[in-house]
Every structure is written in C-alpha cells, then in structure tokens.
Phi, psi and omega in degrees: 000138178292150180293150175281116183212129178229106182294150178301145181300331184294343181281347182257135177259001181282130184298319179298319179295323179290323175296319177300314181296323179296317178297317180299315178297322179298320179288309187296330180280348183082006182296332181298338181289333184241346183275076191294331181253002176077016182292323179293319177299314181298319179296320177302317181292312184292329181272359184271012183222163176285171186298320183298316181293327183294342180266358184290152180296321181294323179297316180295320179296316180296319178298320179296319179294318177301314182299320183286325189264341196295326184290322175297319180298312181295323179300320178292319182298320186266012177302141186069213176242098184296137180246326183203150175220133177233152183236131172051050173269125182288126180243145184224147167244100184293328182293316181265358180056052175242147175211161179193167183225086180300143179296314181219133171238122182249134175241133181201189183294339180264010179107195181262137177230151182243150173223132171249127183270134175234095186251359184282155179285339191262013179292142178295130182288166178146155182251018177228155173290130177282169176300323179295317176303310182299319180298315180296315181295319181290328174294318176299318180299318177300316182293324176297317180297317179296320184283324187243347184081004182240128176275128177303151179272334179205164178216152185215151166256127172254107184246132177292336178271322188254347182091200181266120181241114188247144175222142173291153176254127178236153179300319182296316181293319178299314180298319179299315182292317179299316178299319180298315182292316180296319179294320179296319178296321179297319178296319180296316179295333177273010178065026171272088192235043177294128183294144175231074188293133172199163180301321182287315183291327188270345192306315183244020182291129183290343179254018186304315186298332184252007182269107182298322182300320180296317183289329176291328182276334189306318181297345180271353183279146181289332180231072181296138180246020179201166173221152177229137177165183181269135179285125179263324184206147175240123178267144181302145179291143175239188179301330180268005181106172181265188183213150176236138170260119190234137171284111186236183176295342179261014187089194178290122186230142174273137168246114189246170180061038178274132181299140180306323181297325177285319183298326183294343180273357186249153177219153177303139182080356170294143169264124189232160169237127183238128179242164178082038182231170175216157178291134174253201178286142177290136176258095185068233180273356185263144174275136178248139175242145181246126179282138177265180183293342180255015183300142177227155181229135180233125178271126180274127180292000000 
C-alpha cells in the first residue's frame, strides 16, 4: 500500500490544488457549519497565494466559480443533521486489496454521504457524472461500508466547472463496480492489456506518452488534451512561457505557455508528443493549444 502523505497546500502553485486545499481546511475546521454564504472559504482561497498569483486570470476565474457554487455545495453538506466530517482518510479492503482516500465523508442523521472534489481547470466538461466518476464514487462507497459497516446513501462530485452532481448509492451498483474493478485487475495481472483508448481511459494512464493507440485516437476526441507532430518553429520564452509551432492532425498549430524547462528539450524538426494542454482560441486558420502546469513533452526517436 502507498504511504499516506498529503503535502502542505503552500507547496503547490497550481490554482486548482489551492482551491482543493481551501475547501479541505474549510471542512476540517468546521467553518462550513456556520459560513452560510461561503465568505470564509473564499477568503481562505484568496489568502492562500502570494500577490502575483492572486492577480492571475485563472485565480480570478476559480474564485468566481467558488463564489457561484459554494451555496449549493454547502446545502448538500448540511443535509439532515450533520454530526461529523472527515477529509482524505485512507480506507482499505484487505480481502480484495482495494484502497482509496475519499475527499470528504459526512455522517449525519440522514446517513453517510461522500463528496469528491474536482477543482482543476483541466477537468472534462459536462453536466452528468461520467462512468469514471461513478466508478470512483462507488468504490469509495464500498470502502466506507467495509470500514464502518454502513453503506452511504448518496455520493457527489463537487466540480467548480460542472457544479454539484449527486447520485444515490445502491448495493447493486456498488457490487457491479467492485466486480468490474476486480475483474479488470485480474486481466491486467494475466497480461491481457489490449488498449482501449478514450479521453476518459487515457487521461491518467502512466504509459500514455508511448501508447500509439492513444495517439491515433486522440484527434477524434471532442476535448483533446495533447498533440503529436513535427516542430516547425520555436518561439523564444517570455514571462508567460514559450511556444511551439507543430505540424499536427489539425494542421500547423501553436502550443503556447510552455514552461522554459520543457521548451529546452525540443528542437526544430523533432517529432514530439505533448500532453497536459487544451484547445484555446483559433488564431486565424490555425488551432492554438494552451499548455497547463502539468504539461509534458516527449521526443519520438
């Protein structure tokens, strides 16, 4: 089992991580019980960064989303008569060798409820829980049941982009998801590892950069998070990062806001794969992609 470790929020410069840490502190301190309009939560987030970061466009956007979403979120938290709330407690099923760390577990007069926080800018949009969301929530529900003997009554994703998405928890759905995960692990251990590329399956795959099947499928996705192609031009780095002009499936496309450390690994005529990006506004006939804080670049030999 991996060690339980949670780095201090101050070590992260990512706006989404800081929003996550602010919500967690708001819950653990009990402020959510009395902060009816979310002003304390917003202050925690805004005060958690240095002055330069506080003026960034992403910081302002995240603060605006927090302000807009917090009352719906708090209404869900205080449903029934809340008795206890815990954050990121590691739960285990030793028999099935499963473990997980739910963001928030609430206990109250109406039963146990779960919340998974999605505070990042790079989350896939949509107004429904994805299959991946449901799988994660139902696994957490299973672990809560194993640990406490109580099956949660509901589970939710609180997303700054999508809002509060709630689903009931049922024994049948939990059993279905657990069986699915155990069967998938068994196939993996038996080396049955045929790729099934999709935006959801590939997002956090550790072999993504070198998986040809994923890159062949990527141009068909509605929200591609990577590009592959030959570098045509490298623009000098600025305060906002450097840029690459790349021959891609979308034609010649700019990838901008690339960290200088990543840019130094690239050269004109290299064929590269870049992950951790999103589509920006088109510049004339060209598609532009914006690199995020977790962007990575791989040069293909």
